[in-house]
mmJSON file of the N, C-alpha and C atoms, coordinates in Angstrom:
{"data_MODEL":{"atom_site":{
"group_PDB":["ATOM","ATOM","ATOM","ATOM","ATOM","ATOM","ATOM","ATOM","ATOM","ATOM","ATOM","ATOM","ATOM","ATOM","ATOM","ATOM","ATOM","ATOM","ATOM","ATOM","ATOM","ATOM","ATOM","ATOM","ATOM","ATOM","ATOM","ATOM","ATOM","ATOM","ATOM","ATOM","ATOM","ATOM","ATOM","ATOM","ATOM","ATOM","ATOM","ATOM","ATOM","ATOM","ATOM","ATOM","ATOM","ATOM","ATOM","ATOM","ATOM","ATOM","ATOM","ATOM","ATOM","ATOM","ATOM","ATOM","ATOM","ATOM","ATOM","ATOM","ATOM","ATOM","ATOM","ATOM","ATOM","ATOM","ATOM","ATOM","ATOM","ATOM","ATOM","ATOM","ATOM","ATOM","ATOM","ATOM","ATOM","ATOM","ATOM","ATOM","ATOM","ATOM","ATOM","ATOM","ATOM","ATOM","ATOM","ATOM","ATOM","ATOM","ATOM","ATOM","ATOM","ATOM","ATOM","ATOM","ATOM","ATOM","ATOM","ATOM","ATOM","ATOM","ATOM","ATOM","ATOM","ATOM","ATOM","ATOM","ATOM","ATOM","ATOM","ATOM","ATOM","ATOM","ATOM","ATOM","ATOM","ATOM","ATOM","ATOM","ATOM","ATOM","ATOM","ATOM","ATOM","ATOM","ATOM","ATOM","ATOM","ATOM","ATOM","ATOM","ATOM","ATOM","ATOM","ATOM","ATOM","ATOM","ATOM","ATOM","ATOM","ATOM","ATOM","ATOM","ATOM","ATOM","ATOM","ATOM","ATOM","ATOM","ATOM","ATOM","ATOM","ATOM","ATOM","ATOM","ATOM","ATOM","ATOM","ATOM","ATOM","ATOM","ATOM","ATOM","ATOM","ATOM","ATOM","ATOM","ATOM","ATOM","ATOM","ATOM","ATOM","ATOM","ATOM","ATOM","ATOM","ATOM","ATOM","ATOM","ATOM","ATOM","ATOM","ATOM","ATOM","ATOM","ATOM","ATOM","ATOM","ATOM","ATOM","ATOM","ATOM","ATOM","ATOM","ATOM","ATOM","ATOM","ATOM","ATOM","ATOM","ATOM","ATOM","ATOM","ATOM","ATOM","ATOM","ATOM","ATOM","ATOM","ATOM","ATOM","ATOM","ATOM","ATOM","ATOM","ATOM","ATOM","ATOM","ATOM","ATOM","ATOM"],
"id":[1,2,3,4,5,6,7,8,9,10,11,12,13,14,15,16,17,18,19,20,21,22,23,24,25,26,27,28,29,30,31,32,33,34,35,36,37,38,39,40,41,42,43,44,45,46,47,48,49,50,51,52,53,54,55,56,57,58,59,60,61,62,63,64,65,66,67,68,69,70,71,72,73,74,75,76,77,78,79,80,81,82,83,84,85,86,87,88,89,90,91,92,93,94,95,96,97,98,99,100,101,102,103,104,105,106,107,108,109,110,111,112,113,114,115,116,117,118,119,120,121,122,123,124,125,126,127,128,129,130,131,132,133,134,135,136,137,138,139,140,141,142,143,144,145,146,147,148,149,150,151,152,153,154,155,156,157,158,159,160,161,162,163,164,165,166,167,168,169,170,171,172,173,174,175,176,177,178,179,180,181,182,183,184,185,186,187,188,189,190,191,192,193,194,195,196,197,198,199,200,201,202,203,204,205,206,207,208,209,210,211,212,213,214,215,216,217,218,219,220,221,222],
"type_symbol":["N","C","C","N","C","C","N","C","C","N","C","C","N","C","C","N","C","C","N","C","C","N","C","C","N","C","C","N","C","C","N","C","C","N","C","C","N","C","C","N","C","C","N","C","C","N","C","C","N","C","C","N","C","C","N","C","C","N","C","C","N","C","C","N","C","C","N","C","C","N","C","C","N","C","C","N","C","C","N","C","C","N","C","C","N","C","C","N","C","C","N","C","C","N","C","C","N","C","C","N","C","C","N","C","C","N","C","C","N","C","C","N","C","C","N","C","C","N","C","C","N","C","C","N","C","C","N","C","C","N","C","C","N","C","C","N","C","C","N","C","C","N","C","C","N","C","C","N","C","C","N","C","C","N","C","C","N","C","C","N","C","C","N","C","C","N","C","C","N","C","C","N","C","C","N","C","C","N","C","C","N","C","C","N","C","C","N","C","C","N","C","C","N","C","C","N","C","C","N","C","C","N","C","C","N","C","C","N","C","C","N","C","C","N","C","C","N","C","C","N","C","C"],
"label_atom_id":["N","CA","C","N","CA","C","N","CA","C","N","CA","C","N","CA","C","N","CA","C","N","CA","C","N","CA","C","N","CA","C","N","CA","C","N","CA","C","N","CA","C","N","CA","C","N","CA","C","N","CA","C","N","CA","C","N","CA","C","N","CA","C","N","CA","C","N","CA","C","N","CA","C","N","CA","C","N","CA","C","N","CA","C","N","CA","C","N","CA","C","N","CA","C","N","CA","C","N","CA","C","N","CA","C","N","CA","C","N","CA","C","N","CA","C","N","CA","C","N","CA","C","N","CA","C","N","CA","C","N","CA","C","N","CA","C","N","CA","C","N","CA","C","N","CA","C","N","CA","C","N","CA","C","N","CA","C","N","CA","C","N","CA","C","N","CA","C","N","CA","C","N","CA","C","N","CA","C","N","CA","C","N","CA","C","N","CA","C","N","CA","C","N","CA","C","N","CA","C","N","CA","C","N","CA","C","N","CA","C","N","CA","C","N","CA","C","N","CA","C","N","CA","C","N","CA","C","N","CA","C","N","CA","C","N","CA","C","N","CA","C","N","CA","C","N","CA","C","N","CA","C","N","CA","C","N","CA","C"],
"label_alt_id":[null,null,null,null,null,null,null,null,null,null,null,null,null,null,null,null,null,null,null,null,null,null,null,null,null,null,null,null,null,null,null,null,null,null,null,null,null,null,null,null,null,null,null,null,null,null,null,null,null,null,null,null,null,null,null,null,null,null,null,null,null,null,null,null,null,null,null,null,null,null,null,null,null,null,null,null,null,null,null,null,null,null,null,null,null,null,null,null,null,null,null,null,null,null,null,null,null,null,null,null,null,null,null,null,null,null,null,null,null,null,null,null,null,null,null,null,null,null,null,null,null,null,null,null,null,null,null,null,null,null,null,null,null,null,null,null,null,null,null,null,null,null,null,null,null,null,null,null,null,null,null,null,null,null,null,null,null,null,null,null,null,null,null,null,null,null,null,null,null,null,null,null,null,null,null,null,null,null,null,null,null,null,null,null,null,null,null,null,null,null,null,null,null,null,null,null,null,null,null,null,null,null,null,null,null,null,null,null,null,null,null,null,null,null,null,null,null,null,null,null,null,null],
"label_comp_id":["UNK","UNK","UNK","UNK","UNK","UNK","UNK","UNK","UNK","UNK","UNK","UNK","UNK","UNK","UNK","UNK","UNK","UNK","UNK","UNK","UNK","UNK","UNK","UNK","UNK","UNK","UNK","UNK","UNK","UNK","UNK","UNK","UNK","UNK","UNK","UNK","UNK","UNK","UNK","UNK","UNK","UNK","UNK","UNK","UNK","UNK","UNK","UNK","UNK","UNK","UNK","UNK","UNK","UNK","UNK","UNK","UNK","UNK","UNK","UNK","UNK","UNK","UNK","UNK","UNK","UNK","UNK","UNK","UNK","UNK","UNK","UNK","UNK","UNK","UNK","UNK","UNK","UNK","UNK","UNK","UNK","UNK","UNK","UNK","UNK","UNK","UNK","UNK","UNK","UNK","UNK","UNK","UNK","UNK","UNK","UNK","UNK","UNK","UNK","UNK","UNK","UNK","UNK","UNK","UNK","UNK","UNK","UNK","UNK","UNK","UNK","UNK","UNK","UNK","UNK","UNK","UNK","UNK","UNK","UNK","UNK","UNK","UNK","UNK","UNK","UNK","UNK","UNK","UNK","UNK","UNK","UNK","UNK","UNK","UNK","UNK","UNK","UNK","UNK","UNK","UNK","UNK","UNK","UNK","UNK","UNK","UNK","UNK","UNK","UNK","UNK","UNK","UNK","UNK","UNK","UNK","UNK","UNK","UNK","UNK","UNK","UNK","UNK","UNK","UNK","UNK","UNK","UNK","UNK","UNK","UNK","UNK","UNK","UNK","UNK","UNK","UNK","UNK","UNK","UNK","UNK","UNK","UNK","UNK","UNK","UNK","UNK","UNK","UNK","UNK","UNK","UNK","UNK","UNK","UNK","UNK","UNK","UNK","UNK","UNK","UNK","UNK","UNK","UNK","UNK","UNK","UNK","UNK","UNK","UNK","UNK","UNK","UNK","UNK","UNK","UNK","UNK","UNK","UNK","UNK","UNK","UNK"],
"label_asym_id":["A","A","A","A","A","A","A","A","A","A","A","A","A","A","A","A","A","A","A","A","A","A","A","A","A","A","A","A","A","A","A","A","A","A","A","A","A","A","A","A","A","A","A","A","A","A","A","A","A","A","A","A","A","A","A","A","A","A","A","A","A","A","A","A","A","A","A","A","A","A","A","A","A","A","A","A","A","A","A","A","A","A","A","A","A","A","A","A","A","A","A","A","A","A","A","A","A","A","A","A","A","A","A","A","A","A","A","A","A","A","A","A","A","A","A","A","A","A","A","A","A","A","A","A","A","A","A","A","A","A","A","A","A","A","A","A","A","A","A","A","A","A","A","A","A","A","A","A","A","A","A","A","A","A","A","A","A","A","A","A","A","A","A","A","A","A","A","A","A","A","A","A","A","A","A","A","A","A","A","A","A","A","A","A","A","A","A","A","A","A","A","A","A","A","A","A","A","A","A","A","A","A","A","A","A","A","A","A","A","A","A","A","A","A","A","A","A","A","A","A","A","A"],
"label_entity_id":["1","1","1","1","1","1","1","1","1","1","1","1","1","1","1","1","1","1","1","1","1","1","1","1","1","1","1","1","1","1","1","1","1","1","1","1","1","1","1","1","1","1","1","1","1","1","1","1","1","1","1","1","1","1","1","1","1","1","1","1","1","1","1","1","1","1","1","1","1","1","1","1","1","1","1","1","1","1","1","1","1","1","1","1","1","1","1","1","1","1","1","1","1","1","1","1","1","1","1","1","1","1","1","1","1","1","1","1","1","1","1","1","1","1","1","1","1","1","1","1","1","1","1","1","1","1","1","1","1","1","1","1","1","1","1","1","1","1","1","1","1","1","1","1","1","1","1","1","1","1","1","1","1","1","1","1","1","1","1","1","1","1","1","1","1","1","1","1","1","1","1","1","1","1","1","1","1","1","1","1","1","1","1","1","1","1","1","1","1","1","1","1","1","1","1","1","1","1","1","1","1","1","1","1","1","1","1","1","1","1","1","1","1","1","1","1","1","1","1","1","1","1"],
"label_seq_id":[1,1,1,2,2,2,3,3,3,4,4,4,5,5,5,6,6,6,7,7,7,8,8,8,9,9,9,10,10,10,11,11,11,12,12,12,13,13,13,14,14,14,15,15,15,16,16,16,17,17,17,18,18,18,19,19,19,20,20,20,21,21,21,22,22,22,23,23,23,24,24,24,25,25,25,26,26,26,27,27,27,28,28,28,29,29,29,30,30,30,31,31,31,32,32,32,33,33,33,34,34,34,35,35,35,36,36,36,37,37,37,38,38,38,39,39,39,40,40,40,41,41,41,42,42,42,43,43,43,44,44,44,45,45,45,46,46,46,47,47,47,48,48,48,49,49,49,50,50,50,51,51,51,52,52,52,53,53,53,54,54,54,55,55,55,56,56,56,57,57,57,58,58,58,59,59,59,60,60,60,61,61,61,62,62,62,63,63,63,64,64,64,65,65,65,66,66,66,67,67,67,68,68,68,69,69,69,70,70,70,71,71,71,72,72,72,73,73,73,74,74,74],
"pdbx_PDB_ins_code":[null,null,null,null,null,null,null,null,null,null,null,null,null,null,null,null,null,null,null,null,null,null,null,null,null,null,null,null,null,null,null,null,null,null,null,null,null,null,null,null,null,null,null,null,null,null,null,null,null,null,null,null,null,null,null,null,null,null,null,null,null,null,null,null,null,null,null,null,null,null,null,null,null,null,null,null,null,null,null,null,null,null,null,null,null,null,null,null,null,null,null,null,null,null,null,null,null,null,null,null,null,null,null,null,null,null,null,null,null,null,null,null,null,null,null,null,null,null,null,null,null,null,null,null,null,null,null,null,null,null,null,null,null,null,null,null,null,null,null,null,null,null,null,null,null,null,null,null,null,null,null,null,null,null,null,null,null,null,null,null,null,null,null,null,null,null,null,null,null,null,null,null,null,null,null,null,null,null,null,null,null,null,null,null,null,null,null,null,null,null,null,null,null,null,null,null,null,null,null,null,null,null,null,null,null,null,null,null,null,null,null,null,null,null,null,null,null,null,null,null,null,null],
"Cartn_x":[-25.011,-25.44,-24.689,-24.465,-23.765,-22.332,-21.685,-20.314,-20.272,-21.245,-21.324,-21.529,-22.396,-22.664,-21.411,-20.652,-19.409,-18.397,-18.328,-17.403,-17.771,-19.057,-19.507,-19.224,-19.476,-19.189,-17.696,-16.876,-15.432,-14.896,-15.54,-15.082,-16.027,-16.782,-17.818,-17.268,-16.184,-15.628,-15.137,-14.506,-14.019,-15.172,-16.23,-17.4,-18.079,-18.154,-18.784,-17.958,-16.636,-15.788,-16.164,-16.554,-16.967,-18.174,-19.136,-20.338,-20.078,-19.158,-18.808,-18.122,-17.315,-16.606,-17.547,-18.733,-19.745,-19.195,-18.446,-17.888,-17.009,-16.311,-15.431,-14.122,-13.783,-12.521,-12.792,-11.949,-12.073,-10.977,-11.299,-10.295,-9.579,-9.81,-9.183,-7.671,-7.138,-5.683,-5.075,-5.702,-5.197,-5.28,-6.374,-6.516,-5.46,-5.144,-4.108,-2.74,-2.424,-1.146,-1.082,-2.191,-2.227,-1.99,-2.593,-2.422,-0.969,-0.345,1.067,1.949,1.655,2.439,2.293,1.084,0.862,1.59,1.527,2.2,3.709,4.241,5.679,6.104,5.311,5.654,5.573,4.653,4.574,5.816,6.27,7.473,8.718,8.682,9.839,9.954,9.249,9.207,10.583,11.524,12.812,13.879,13.583,14.602,15.054,16.329,16.892,16.517,16.406,16.102,14.901,14.262,13.127,13.596,14.829,15.36,15.345,15.676,15.671,14.242,13.301,11.89,11.408,11.861,11.48,12.013,13.256,13.824,13.051,12.634,11.832,10.507,9.89,8.642,8.867,9.967,10.275,10.429,11.093,11.32,10.026,9.175,7.926,6.937,6.738,5.735,6.207,7.519,8.029,8.522,8.43,8.921,10.365,11.189,12.607,13.355,14.486,15.248,15.856,16.007,16.617,18.112,18.686,20.125,20.916,22.141,23.008,23.466,23.665,24.125,25.585,25.938,27.301,28.17,27.549,28.291,28.042,28.995,28.822,28.554,27.637,27.342,27.842,28.603,29.198,28.258],
"Cartn_y":[-11.085,-11.56,-12.831,-13.708,-14.946,-14.66,-13.701,-13.351,-12.771,-11.934,-11.352,-12.439,-13.396,-14.488,-15.333,-15.575,-16.33,-15.573,-14.271,-13.452,-13.464,-13.338,-13.359,-14.716,-15.776,-17.114,-17.304,-16.792,-16.962,-16.213,-15.087,-14.265,-14.333,-15.39,-15.519,-15.359,-16.056,-16.013,-14.608,-13.951,-12.595,-11.621,-11.778,-10.915,-11.17,-12.424,-12.753,-12.258,-12.188,-11.673,-10.245,-9.459,-8.074,-8.048,-8.907,-8.916,-9.571,-10.542,-11.156,-10.162,-9.273,-8.278,-7.185,-7.094,-6.114,-4.682,-4.382,-3.05,-2.576,-3.488,-3.114,-2.524,-2.794,-2.329,-1.382,-0.371,0.591,0.316,0.476,0.277,1.58,2.617,3.909,3.861,3.091,2.989,2.326,1.273,0.565,1.46,2.191,3.101,4.199,4.687,5.712,5.182,3.949,3.343,3.118,2.675,2.485,3.804,4.878,6.179,6.636,6.461,6.826,6.029,4.743,3.896,4.351,4.694,5.156,6.463,7.394,8.684,8.477,7.611,7.339,6.705,5.783,5.164,6.165,7.12,8.162,9.052,9.361,10.173,9.413,8.085,7.252,6.97,7.713,7.415,7.449,8.226,8.311,7.382,6.583,5.729,4.66,4.329,3.38,1.933,1.582,0.191,0.151,-1.011,-1.177,-1.168,-1.605,-1.65,-0.258,0.761,2.131,2.558,2.224,2.542,1.793,0.558,-0.234,0.413,0.882,1.572,2.846,3.542,4.747,4.42,3.328,2.898,2.568,1.875,1.553,2.824,3.828,5.064,5.833,5.861,6.62,5.898,4.61,3.876,3.536,3.381,3.044,4.247,5.437,6.678,6.532,5.891,5.723,7.0,7.251,8.461,8.336,9.451,9.461,9.175,8.38,8.125,9.359,9.477,10.585,10.336,11.407,11.277,10.849,10.054,9.59,10.646,11.613,12.645,14.006,14.853,16.248,17.082,17.977,18.881,20.257,20.886,22.19,23.299],
"Cartn_z":[-14.56,-13.259,-12.872,-13.851,-13.547,-13.104,-13.773,-13.409,-11.991,-11.67,-10.332,-9.281,-9.569,-8.634,-8.412,-9.486,-9.346,-8.489,-8.692,-7.914,-6.441,-6.144,-4.754,-4.126,-4.859,-4.337,-4.074,-4.972,-4.822,-3.6,-3.261,-2.142,-0.94,-0.86,0.169,1.583,1.911,3.268,3.618,2.669,2.938,3.154,2.386,2.557,3.9,4.286,5.562,6.748,6.599,7.674,8.036,7.048,7.302,8.242,8.003,8.836,10.194,10.238,11.518,12.453,11.89,12.706,13.19,12.609,12.999,12.993,11.946,11.725,12.88,13.538,14.64,14.135,12.897,12.342,11.187,11.088,9.997,8.971,7.719,6.674,6.349,7.129,6.884,6.958,7.896,8.041,6.811,6.359,5.18,3.955,3.811,2.673,2.715,3.912,4.051,3.652,4.067,3.677,2.17,1.581,0.131,-0.596,-0.099,-0.724,-0.628,0.549,0.707,-0.245,-0.389,-1.286,-2.73,-3.146,-4.522,-4.789,-3.839,-4.012,-4.081,-3.237,-3.24,-4.558,-5.078,-6.359,-7.503,-7.414,-8.428,-8.381,-7.168,-7.014,-7.458,-7.375,-7.693,-9.182,-10.005,-11.43,-12.087,-11.658,-12.342,-11.798,-10.812,-10.205,-11.183,-11.105,-12.062,-11.764,-10.497,-10.141,-9.207,-9.168,-8.263,-6.816,-6.568,-5.196,-4.561,-5.325,-4.806,-4.485,-5.349,-5.084,-3.847,-3.684,-2.514,-1.227,-1.255,-0.096,0.219,-0.827,-0.638,0.056,-0.334,0.312,1.782,2.08,3.474,4.306,3.749,4.488,4.704,3.715,3.847,4.759,4.531,5.295,6.702,6.893,8.206,8.981,8.363,8.958,9.419,8.586,8.886,8.527,9.162,8.817,7.43,6.764,5.442,5.584,4.679,4.768,4.348,4.87,4.474,3.053,2.32,0.936,0.894,-0.088,-0.24,-0.919,-1.579,-2.318,-1.702,-1.888,-1.478,-2.701,-2.586,-3.692,-3.309,-4.185,-3.877,-4.167],
"occupancy":[1.0,1.0,1.0,1.0,1.0,1.0,1.0,1.0,1.0,1.0,1.0,1.0,1.0,1.0,1.0,1.0,1.0,1.0,1.0,1.0,1.0,1.0,1.0,1.0,1.0,1.0,1.0,1.0,1.0,1.0,1.0,1.0,1.0,1.0,1.0,1.0,1.0,1.0,1.0,1.0,1.0,1.0,1.0,1.0,1.0,1.0,1.0,1.0,1.0,1.0,1.0,1.0,1.0,1.0,1.0,1.0,1.0,1.0,1.0,1.0,1.0,1.0,1.0,1.0,1.0,1.0,1.0,1.0,1.0,1.0,1.0,1.0,1.0,1.0,1.0,1.0,1.0,1.0,1.0,1.0,1.0,1.0,1.0,1.0,1.0,1.0,1.0,1.0,1.0,1.0,1.0,1.0,1.0,1.0,1.0,1.0,1.0,1.0,1.0,1.0,1.0,1.0,1.0,1.0,1.0,1.0,1.0,1.0,1.0,1.0,1.0,1.0,1.0,1.0,1.0,1.0,1.0,1.0,1.0,1.0,1.0,1.0,1.0,1.0,1.0,1.0,1.0,1.0,1.0,1.0,1.0,1.0,1.0,1.0,1.0,1.0,1.0,1.0,1.0,1.0,1.0,1.0,1.0,1.0,1.0,1.0,1.0,1.0,1.0,1.0,1.0,1.0,1.0,1.0,1.0,1.0,1.0,1.0,1.0,1.0,1.0,1.0,1.0,1.0,1.0,1.0,1.0,1.0,1.0,1.0,1.0,1.0,1.0,1.0,1.0,1.0,1.0,1.0,1.0,1.0,1.0,1.0,1.0,1.0,1.0,1.0,1.0,1.0,1.0,1.0,1.0,1.0,1.0,1.0,1.0,1.0,1.0,1.0,1.0,1.0,1.0,1.0,1.0,1.0,1.0,1.0,1.0,1.0,1.0,1.0,1.0,1.0,1.0,1.0,1.0,1.0,1.0,1.0,1.0,1.0,1.0,1.0],
"B_iso_or_equiv":[0.0,0.0,0.0,0.0,0.0,0.0,0.0,0.0,0.0,0.0,0.0,0.0,0.0,0.0,0.0,0.0,0.0,0.0,0.0,0.0,0.0,0.0,0.0,0.0,0.0,0.0,0.0,0.0,0.0,0.0,0.0,0.0,0.0,0.0,0.0,0.0,0.0,0.0,0.0,0.0,0.0,0.0,0.0,0.0,0.0,0.0,0.0,0.0,0.0,0.0,0.0,0.0,0.0,0.0,0.0,0.0,0.0,0.0,0.0,0.0,0.0,0.0,0.0,0.0,0.0,0.0,0.0,0.0,0.0,0.0,0.0,0.0,0.0,0.0,0.0,0.0,0.0,0.0,0.0,0.0,0.0,0.0,0.0,0.0,0.0,0.0,0.0,0.0,0.0,0.0,0.0,0.0,0.0,0.0,0.0,0.0,0.0,0.0,0.0,0.0,0.0,0.0,0.0,0.0,0.0,0.0,0.0,0.0,0.0,0.0,0.0,0.0,0.0,0.0,0.0,0.0,0.0,0.0,0.0,0.0,0.0,0.0,0.0,0.0,0.0,0.0,0.0,0.0,0.0,0.0,0.0,0.0,0.0,0.0,0.0,0.0,0.0,0.0,0.0,0.0,0.0,0.0,0.0,0.0,0.0,0.0,0.0,0.0,0.0,0.0,0.0,0.0,0.0,0.0,0.0,0.0,0.0,0.0,0.0,0.0,0.0,0.0,0.0,0.0,0.0,0.0,0.0,0.0,0.0,0.0,0.0,0.0,0.0,0.0,0.0,0.0,0.0,0.0,0.0,0.0,0.0,0.0,0.0,0.0,0.0,0.0,0.0,0.0,0.0,0.0,0.0,0.0,0.0,0.0,0.0,0.0,0.0,0.0,0.0,0.0,0.0,0.0,0.0,0.0,0.0,0.0,0.0,0.0,0.0,0.0,0.0,0.0,0.0,0.0,0.0,0.0,0.0,0.0,0.0,0.0,0.0,0.0],
"pdbx_formal_charge":[null,null,null,null,null,null,null,null,null,null,null,null,null,null,null,null,null,null,null,null,null,null,null,null,null,null,null,null,null,null,null,null,null,null,null,null,null,null,null,null,null,null,null,null,null,null,null,null,null,null,null,null,null,null,null,null,null,null,null,null,null,null,null,null,null,null,null,null,null,null,null,null,null,null,null,null,null,null,null,null,null,null,null,null,null,null,null,null,null,null,null,null,null,null,null,null,null,null,null,null,null,null,null,null,null,null,null,null,null,null,null,null,null,null,null,null,null,null,null,null,null,null,null,null,null,null,null,null,null,null,null,null,null,null,null,null,null,null,null,null,null,null,null,null,null,null,null,null,null,null,null,null,null,null,null,null,null,null,null,null,null,null,null,null,null,null,null,null,null,null,null,null,null,null,null,null,null,null,null,null,null,null,null,null,null,null,null,null,null,null,null,null,null,null,null,null,null,null,null,null,null,null,null,null,null,null,null,null,null,null,null,null,null,null,null,null,null,null,null,null,null,null],
"auth_seq_id":[1,1,1,2,2,2,3,3,3,4,4,4,5,5,5,6,6,6,7,7,7,8,8,8,9,9,9,10,10,10,11,11,11,12,12,12,13,13,13,14,14,14,15,15,15,16,16,16,17,17,17,18,18,18,19,19,19,20,20,20,21,21,21,22,22,22,23,23,23,24,24,24,25,25,25,26,26,26,27,27,27,28,28,28,29,29,29,30,30,30,31,31,31,32,32,32,33,33,33,34,34,34,35,35,35,36,36,36,37,37,37,38,38,38,39,39,39,40,40,40,41,41,41,42,42,42,43,43,43,44,44,44,45,45,45,46,46,46,47,47,47,48,48,48,49,49,49,50,50,50,51,51,51,52,52,52,53,53,53,54,54,54,55,55,55,56,56,56,57,57,57,58,58,58,59,59,59,60,60,60,61,61,61,62,62,62,63,63,63,64,64,64,65,65,65,66,66,66,67,67,67,68,68,68,69,69,69,70,70,70,71,71,71,72,72,72,73,73,73,74,74,74],
"auth_comp_id":["UNK","UNK","UNK","UNK","UNK","UNK","UNK","UNK","UNK","UNK","UNK","UNK","UNK","UNK","UNK","UNK","UNK","UNK","UNK","UNK","UNK","UNK","UNK","UNK","UNK","UNK","UNK","UNK","UNK","UNK","UNK","UNK","UNK","UNK","UNK","UNK","UNK","UNK","UNK","UNK","UNK","UNK","UNK","UNK","UNK","UNK","UNK","UNK","UNK","UNK","UNK","UNK","UNK","UNK","UNK","UNK","UNK","UNK","UNK","UNK","UNK","UNK","UNK","UNK","UNK","UNK","UNK","UNK","UNK","UNK","UNK","UNK","UNK","UNK","UNK","UNK","UNK","UNK","UNK","UNK","UNK","UNK","UNK","UNK","UNK","UNK","UNK","UNK","UNK","UNK","UNK","UNK","UNK","UNK","UNK","UNK","UNK","UNK","UNK","UNK","UNK","UNK","UNK","UNK","UNK","UNK","UNK","UNK","UNK","UNK","UNK","UNK","UNK","UNK","UNK","UNK","UNK","UNK","UNK","UNK","UNK","UNK","UNK","UNK","UNK","UNK","UNK","UNK","UNK","UNK","UNK","UNK","UNK","UNK","UNK","UNK","UNK","UNK","UNK","UNK","UNK","UNK","UNK","UNK","UNK","UNK","UNK","UNK","UNK","UNK","UNK","UNK","UNK","UNK","UNK","UNK","UNK","UNK","UNK","UNK","UNK","UNK","UNK","UNK","UNK","UNK","UNK","UNK","UNK","UNK","UNK","UNK","UNK","UNK","UNK","UNK","UNK","UNK","UNK","UNK","UNK","UNK","UNK","UNK","UNK","UNK","UNK","UNK","UNK","UNK","UNK","UNK","UNK","UNK","UNK","UNK","UNK","UNK","UNK","UNK","UNK","UNK","UNK","UNK","UNK","UNK","UNK","UNK","UNK","UNK","UNK","UNK","UNK","UNK","UNK","UNK","UNK","UNK","UNK","UNK","UNK","UNK"],
"auth_asym_id":["A","A","A","A","A","A","A","A","A","A","A","A","A","A","A","A","A","A","A","A","A","A","A","A","A","A","A","A","A","A","A","A","A","A","A","A","A","A","A","A","A","A","A","A","A","A","A","A","A","A","A","A","A","A","A","A","A","A","A","A","A","A","A","A","A","A","A","A","A","A","A","A","A","A","A","A","A","A","A","A","A","A","A","A","A","A","A","A","A","A","A","A","A","A","A","A","A","A","A","A","A","A","A","A","A","A","A","A","A","A","A","A","A","A","A","A","A","A","A","A","A","A","A","A","A","A","A","A","A","A","A","A","A","A","A","A","A","A","A","A","A","A","A","A","A","A","A","A","A","A","A","A","A","A","A","A","A","A","A","A","A","A","A","A","A","A","A","A","A","A","A","A","A","A","A","A","A","A","A","A","A","A","A","A","A","A","A","A","A","A","A","A","A","A","A","A","A","A","A","A","A","A","A","A","A","A","A","A","A","A","A","A","A","A","A","A","A","A","A","A","A","A"],
"auth_atom_id":["N","CA","C","N","CA","C","N","CA","C","N","CA","C","N","CA","C","N","CA","C","N","CA","C","N","CA","C","N","CA","C","N","CA","C","N","CA","C","N","CA","C","N","CA","C","N","CA","C","N","CA","C","N","CA","C","N","CA","C","N","CA","C","N","CA","C","N","CA","C","N","CA","C","N","CA","C","N","CA","C","N","CA","C","N","CA","C","N","CA","C","N","CA","C","N","CA","C","N","CA","C","N","CA","C","N","CA","C","N","CA","C","N","CA","C","N","CA","C","N","CA","C","N","CA","C","N","CA","C","N","CA","C","N","CA","C","N","CA","C","N","CA","C","N","CA","C","N","CA","C","N","CA","C","N","CA","C","N","CA","C","N","CA","C","N","CA","C","N","CA","C","N","CA","C","N","CA","C","N","CA","C","N","CA","C","N","CA","C","N","CA","C","N","CA","C","N","CA","C","N","CA","C","N","CA","C","N","CA","C","N","CA","C","N","CA","C","N","CA","C","N","CA","C","N","CA","C","N","CA","C","N","CA","C","N","CA","C","N","CA","C","N","CA","C","N","CA","C","N","CA","C","N","CA","C","N","CA","C"],
"pdbx_PDB_model_num":[1,1,1,1,1,1,1,1,1,1,1,1,1,1,1,1,1,1,1,1,1,1,1,1,1,1,1,1,1,1,1,1,1,1,1,1,1,1,1,1,1,1,1,1,1,1,1,1,1,1,1,1,1,1,1,1,1,1,1,1,1,1,1,1,1,1,1,1,1,1,1,1,1,1,1,1,1,1,1,1,1,1,1,1,1,1,1,1,1,1,1,1,1,1,1,1,1,1,1,1,1,1,1,1,1,1,1,1,1,1,1,1,1,1,1,1,1,1,1,1,1,1,1,1,1,1,1,1,1,1,1,1,1,1,1,1,1,1,1,1,1,1,1,1,1,1,1,1,1,1,1,1,1,1,1,1,1,1,1,1,1,1,1,1,1,1,1,1,1,1,1,1,1,1,1,1,1,1,1,1,1,1,1,1,1,1,1,1,1,1,1,1,1,1,1,1,1,1,1,1,1,1,1,1,1,1,1,1,1,1,1,1,1,1,1,1,1,1,1,1,1,1]
}}}
């Protein structure tokens, strides 16, 4: 109980913001973006560098066009 009370005290302002907004905002959009990010990171498991995974996230979350490949495959 003491740990819970400390946690609530530490996040008091954030918790009160929810009640101040009177449920005017939905967290569904944020949850959807989080889910897309998690799926993209799961797909990026074989990438050699984090930079490539980061670019993949930008393309998925920003709906950017895929870059053309630098190599041709026969």
